DOBA-378884 format. One line per 3 residues: their letters; for each residue x, y, z of C-alpha. Coordinates in steps of 0.02 Angstrom, whole numbers, padded with zeros to 5 digits. Each point is the difference from the previous one (the first is absolute). Layout:
REM DOBA-378884
A) X Y Z | ...
END
This chain:
REM DOBA-378884
XXX) -00413 01129 -00830 | 00088 -00004 00166 | 00150 00099 00057
XXX) 00139 -00060 00110 | 00055 00179 00045 | -00159 00104 -00028
XXX) 00073 00155 00089 | 00104 00032 -00149 | -00156 00045 -00102
XXX) 00007 00174 00080 | 00140 00029 -00120 | -00126 00018 -00133
XXX) -00010 00179 00058 | 00160 00024 -00083 | -00090 00001 -00168
XXX) -00026 00185 00033 | 00185 00028 -00030 | 00013 -00040 -00184
XXX) -00156 00107 -00029 | 00079 00146 00094 | 00160 -00020 -00095
XXX) -00089 00000 -00168 | -00102 00152 00040 | 00148 00089 00068
XXX) 00112 -00032 -00159 | -00131 00054 -00123 | 00076 00135 -00102
XXX) -00092 00173 00007 | -00061 00070 -00166 | 00108 00149 -00056
XXX) -00080 00141 -00102 | 00120 00060 -00138 | -00054 00161 -00088
XXX) 00036 -00006 -00189 | -00038 00124 -00134 | -00072 -00120 -00121
XXX) -00060 -00183 -00003 | 00000 -00025 -00185 | 00164 -00091 -00004
XXX) -00039 -00118 00151 | -00058 -00169 -00039 | -00161 -00059 00087
XXX) 00026 -00144 00118 | -00096 -00160 -00030 | -00142 -00040 00128
XXX) 00049 -00185 -00002 | 00183 00035 00053 | -00062 00104 00147
XXX) -00120 -00132 00056 | 00143 -00131 -00009 | 00111 00098 00109
XXX) -00138 00009 00134 | -00035 -00187 -00020 | 00179 -00051 00022
XXX) 00016 00104 00155 | -00159 -00078 00071 | 00069 -00178 -00039
XXX) 00165 00045 00093 | -00098 00059 00148 | -00098 -00157 00002
XXX) 00151 -00115 -00013 | 00081 00090 00151 | -00160 -00013 00101
XXX) -00012 -00187 -00048 | 00180 -00029 00050 | -00020 00071 00173
XXX) -00160 -00097 00025 | 00082 -00162 -00052 | 00146 00034 00117
XXX) -00120 00029 00145 | -00088 -00162 -00039 | 00164 -00096 00004
XXX) 00038 00071 00174 | -00177 -00063 00052 | 00037 -00174 -00062
XXX) -00171 -00039 -00076 | -00066 -00174 -00036 | -00150 -00097 -00046
XXX) -00087 -00143 00085 | -00025 -00155 -00113 | -00112 -00140 00059
XXX) 00061 -00173 -00001 | -00106 -00157 00018 | 00042 -00098 00153
XXX) 00069 -00179 -00025 | -00091 -00141 00075 | 00156 -00067 00083
XXX) 00173 00055 00018 | 00155 -00103 00072 | 00133 00086 00102
XXX) 00160 -00097 00018 | 00148 00029 00118 | 00154 00033 -00106
XXX) 00103 -00130 00094 | -00121 -00136 -00053 | 00024 00030 -00192
XXX) 00140 -00127 -00008 | -00096 -00121 00107 | -00047 -00164 -00095
XXX) -00166 -00003 00090 | -00037 00177 -00048 | 00043 -00030 -00185
XXX) -00124 -00147 -00007 | -00136 00116 00062 | 00040 00143 -00115
XXX) -00001 -00108 -00150 | -00187 -00024 00029 | -00049 00182 00013
XXX) 00006 00150 -00127 | 00157 00101 00020 | -00093 00164 -00022
XXX) -00091 -00031 00168 | 00161 -00027 00093 | 00082 00136 00103
XXX) 00150 00007 00110 | -00015 00026 00189 | 00100 00165 00011
XXX) -00043 00185 00007 | -00112 00048 -00148 | -00040 -00183 -00035
XXX) 00081 -00005 -00174 | -00073 -00120 -00127 | 00095 -00158 -00049
XXX) 00052 00075 -00170 | 00067 00168 00081 | 00108 -00074 00144
XXX) 00188 -00008 -00011 | 00048 -00167 00055 | 00183 00033 00014
XXX) -00019 00154 00111 | 00031 -00032 00189 | -00145 00064 00106
XXX) -00031 00027 00183 | -00095 -00135 00096 | -00187 00040 -00002
XXX) -00095 00045 00156 | -00160 -00101 -00013 | -00119 00100 00097
XXX) 00065 00175 -00065 | -00032 -00060 -00181 | -00162 -00073 00054
XXX) -00063 00170 00040 | 00034 00055 -00182 | -00094 -00148 -00084
XXX) -00158 00099 -00012 | 00081 00084 -00146 | 00016 -00160 -00106
XXX) -00140 00000 -00133 | -00067 -00172 00043 | -00159 -00073 00086
XXX) 00105 -00131 00095 | 00186 -00021 00034 | 00097 -00152 00035
XXX) 00171 00026 00084 | 00137 -00132 -00006 | 00140 00030 00122
XXX) 00130 -00082 00108 | -00094 00058 00155 | 00169 00041 00080
XXX) -00010 00056 00178 | 00139 00125 -00030 | -00109 00095 -00126
XXX) -00154 00024 00116 | 00009 00173 00078 | -00123 00117 00084
XXX) -00182 -00020 00043 | -00119 -00114 -00103 | -00073 00117 -00134
XXX) -00188 00030 -00042 | -00034 -00002 -00187 | -00155 -00017 -00107
XXX) 00081 -00109 -00129 | -00057 -00180 -00018 | 00172 -00086 00029
XXX) 00056 -00174 00034 | 00182 -00041 00057 | 00081 -00161 -00050
XXX) 00162 -00048 00091 | 00134 -00103 -00088 | 00110 -00058 00139
XXX) 00180 -00045 -00018 | 00007 -00185 -00047 | 00169 -00032 00080
XXX) 00104 00059 00150 | 00151 00107 -00015 | 00158 00005 00097
XXX) 00126 00142 -00006 | 00170 00029 00089 | 00005 00168 00098
XXX) 00168 -00006 00073 | 00148 -00107 00046 | 00098 00052 00148
XXX) 00178 -00061 00040 | 00029 -00063 00175 | 00155 -00077 00074
XXX) -00012 -00178 -00074 | -00173 00005 -00082 | -00116 00102 -00115
XXX) -00167 00061 00065 | -00127 00000 -00140 | -00164 00100 00006
XXX) -00132 -00042 -00128 | -00180 00030 -00028 | -00130 -00117 -00066
XXX) -00171 00048 -00067 | -00152 -00075 -00076 | -00183 00046 -00021
XXX) -00036 -00033 00185 | 00159 00028 00097 | 00156 00111 00017
XXX) 00141 -00068 00105 | 00180 00038 00044 | 00140 -00135 00036
XXX) 00165 00018 00069 | 00120 -00142 -00030 | 00183 -00028 00052
XXX) 00116 -00089 -00118 | 00177 -00049 00044 | 00130 00082 -00119
XXX) 00077 -00179 -00018 | -00167 -00068 -00063 | -00013 -00059 -00182
XXX) -00163 00103 -00006 | 00093 00162 -00004 | 00140 00065 -00116
XXX) 00096 00159 00030 | 00104 00091 -00124 | 00187 00037 00008
XXX) -00017 00159 00095 | -00122 -00083 00123 | -00124 00149 -00014
XXX) -00130 -00088 -00109 | -00093 -00170 00014 | -00093 -00119 -00110
XXX) -00134 -00099 00084 | -00052 -00161 -00090 | -00133 -00045 00128
XXX) -00106 00153 -00046 | 00019 -00038 -00192 | 00088 00165 -00011
XXX) 00086 00028 -00167 | 00088 00170 00043 | 00135 00043 00124
XXX) -00064 00102 00151 | 00116 00115 00099 | 00021 -00029 00186
XXX) -00093 00126 00107 | 00117 00092 00115 | -00080 00013 00168
XXX) 00085 00124 00111 | -00044 00015 00185 | -00154 00096 00036
XXX) 00052 00165 00082 | -00108 00058 00142 | 00029 00161 00104
XXX) -00081 00038 00167 | 00016 00175 00064 | -00049 00002 00187
XXX) 00063 00067 00160 | 00065 -00113 00145 | -00165 00016 00088
XXX) -00087 -00098 -00139 | 00106 -00149 00032 | -00148 -00115 00004
XXX) -00066 00067 -00163 | 00160 -00042 -00082 | 00000 -00171 00064
XXX) -00174 -00031 -00065 | 00051 00061 -00175 | 00156 -00109 00000
XXX) -00100 -00160 00043 | -00121 00045 -00140 | 00135 00020 -00129
XXX) 00089 -00153 00058 | -00163 -00097 -00041 | -00003 00079 -00169
XXX) 00182 -00053 -00031 | -00043 -00177 00044 | -00156 00000 -00109
XXX) 00087 00068 -00149 | 00163 -00096 00030 | 00091 00160 -00027
XXX) 00115 00092 00112 | -00067 00166 00085 | 00121 00130 00059
XXX) -00065 00118 00133 | 00084 00165 00042 | -00048 00095 00171
XXX) 00013 00185 -00025 | 00009 00122 00144 | 00007 00162 -00104
XXX) -00102 00055 -00149 | 00159 00058 -00088 | 00058 -00179 -00011
XXX) -00141 -00045 -00120 | 00089 00070 -00152 | 00149 -00123 00022
XXX) -00098 -00152 -00044 | -00114 -00067 -00143 | -00149 -00078 00092
XXX) -00140 -00107 -00076 | -00108 00060 00146 | 00033 00134 00136
XXX) -00093 -00012 00163 | 00001 00170 00086 | -00063 00053 00173
XXX) 00067 00177 -00031 | -00121 00133 -00059 | 00110 00091 -00123
XXX) 00131 -00069 -00125 | 00135 00110 -00060 | 00010 -00085 -00177
XXX) -00126 -00043 -00134 | -00014 -00180 -00012 | -00035 -00107 -00156
XXX) -00027 -00158 00098 | -00147 -00067 00090 | -00024 00089 00158
XXX) -00099 -00060 00161 | -00015 00146 00112 | -00078 -00002 00170
XXX) -00156 00116 00001 | -00117 -00033 00142 | -00181 00000 -00047
XXX) -00126 -00063 00129 | -00141 00005 -00131 | 00081 -00129 -00121
XXX) -00056 -00179 00021 | 00158 -00058 -00103 | 00177 -00015 00068
XXX) 00074 00057 -00163 | -00083 00121 -00119 | 00051 00075 -00165
XXX) 00077 00174 -00002 | -00003 00146 -00124 | 00103 -00089 -00129
XXX) 00025 -00176 -00056 | 00159 -00021 00098 | -00056 00075 00165
XXX) -00093 -00099 00129 | -00048 00045 00176 | 00010 -00109 00157
XXX) -00148 00056 00102 | 00037 -00082 00164 | 00151 -00061 00100
XXX) 00033 -00187 -00024 | -00053 -00128 00136 | -00026 -00182 00002
XXX) -00184 00015 -00031 | -00003 00110 -00152 | 00148 -00091 -00075
XXX) -00093 -00168 00002 | -00173 00075 -00036 | 00050 00102 -00144
XXX) 00129 -00112 -00078 | 00146 00118 00007 | 00124 -00107 -00093
XXX) -00115 -00018 -00148 | -00030 00187 -00007 | 00188 00039 00008
XXX) 00027 -00127 -00144 | -00130 00093 -00108 | 00092 00161 00034
XXX) 00163 -00074 -00076 | -00084 -00019 -00172 | 00121 -00136 -00053
XXX) -00088 -00074 -00144 | -00055 00162 -00094 | 00106 -00045 -00149
XXX) -00088 -00165 -00020 | -00178 00060 -00004 | -00005 00021 -00192
XXX) 00068 -00170 -00024 | -00129 -00077 00123 | -00142 00090 -00081
XXX) 00048 -00061 -00173 | 00006 -00171 00056 | -00163 00000 00100
XXX) -00125 -00114 -00097 | -00137 00003 00134 | -00171 00034 -00070
XXX) -00170 00042 00070 | -00163 -00082 -00033 | -00111 00067 -00140
XXX) -00134 00055 00119 | 00129 00107 00094 | 00030 00100 -00160
XXX) -00181 00033 -00035 | -00032 00188 00021 | -00163 00059 00085
XXX) -00140 00008 -00116 | -00080 00178 00001 | -00181 00006 00041
XXX) -00020 00151 -00111 | 00011 -00065 -00176 | 00081 00132 -00114
XXX) -00011 00005 -00185 | 00158 -00040 -00095 | 00079 00152 -00062
XXX) 00032 -00064 -00180 | 00031 00174 -00077 | 00179 00021 -00049
XXX) 00088 00170 -00026 | 00067 00040 -00170 | 00129 00142 00015
XXX) -00011 00140 -00131 | 00160 00087 00050 | 00118 -00084 -00130
XXX) -00120 00047 -00143 | -00014 00176 00066 | 00191 00019 -00002
XXX) 00001 -00054 -00185 | -00138 00123 -00040 | 00091 00139 00090
XXX) 00159 -00033 -00099 | -00100 00011 -00165 | -00078 00167 00061
XXX) 00172 00071 00044 | 00067 -00040 -00172 | -00155 00073 -00087
XXX) 00006 00161 00104 | 00178 00024 -00033 | -00019 -00019 -00190
XXX) -00149 00113 -00008 | 00079 00125 00119 | 00156 00008 -00112
XXX) -00101 00025 -00160 | -00101 00140 00076 | 00151 00074 00093
X) -00095 -00002 00164
END
């Protein structure tokens, strides 16, 4: 027997408490002087013995109740040995509706099939209608030593988005098989309304590629249909069946807080943001601020500050000039996710060498709302040999012992003892 919380076993010292109570509550014998005993009826020896026996039983029940309660807190269990299966199949949940996977599953016994998720539930115990988080391949691979099987075959999509962390080292004999997406997929991301045309951004993905495409379609074209309010669009060229709302693209707001002596720095930043505006085909509005107090009057997407202190707490992205001669990068991360530091003053050399416009574009974080949509449409997969964990040189024996918890049965036994103790205590008036 093993205990999850063995420290609670010290509570068995509490068994001394009922014994002390019983000893303390024993009635003292009183001597009564009488003139004659002729009229007194002698007590039966069996009755006296019964009284002592019942009191001992009551003491025993109370001691047993306290012992069972301590064992419940200690959470006991027993190990049951299970024989390892020769082979288990682990299937990613997203493949259960795949026709190719169904063909394979029809040829293997269902009792040897498990689902690729935490705990590796068996086929018969899995709730198919419950939505689950995408699995992390290598995180789950580290737990496969617990599967009671000599060999494991894993069927997965091999999605590159589900591959995180370092390659694990396990002792289980595993083989990963990747079922790649058999067709490409295209998904509309957004449609922006321009003056006389619509700018359509879409993502296409297959087993070997992920690409983005930006098209321009004239609003007078037969390929596009707008609703009466001119705020939604239906694109027949993308086989879209649902209306899609136009994305409202306001001008990107940039603030630059700098003194007149930093005129050249301001010009460098303006040139970089003009390049970003041309690349995005989206207007960029730049405000030059002379005083820190003026910051609170605007809602900037990014504020570039050459001032050491700011009078207000900003919720926007902040690029603050903090000289650092030991840094080998022009822009580094600050103490929070929205604060960055400019480690050197700008010049033509470091602007070109460190690709300043690209770094400023990254600071804007314009596509954060599309990341989940892109990940859900990313069908890229890795090769089977890329999924294989590192085979451990130290072969460890399979832990095929399974824990059987005794706590529920102890609770039932405890309730029976409580009822028995109350009945006996009431009958003996203890």
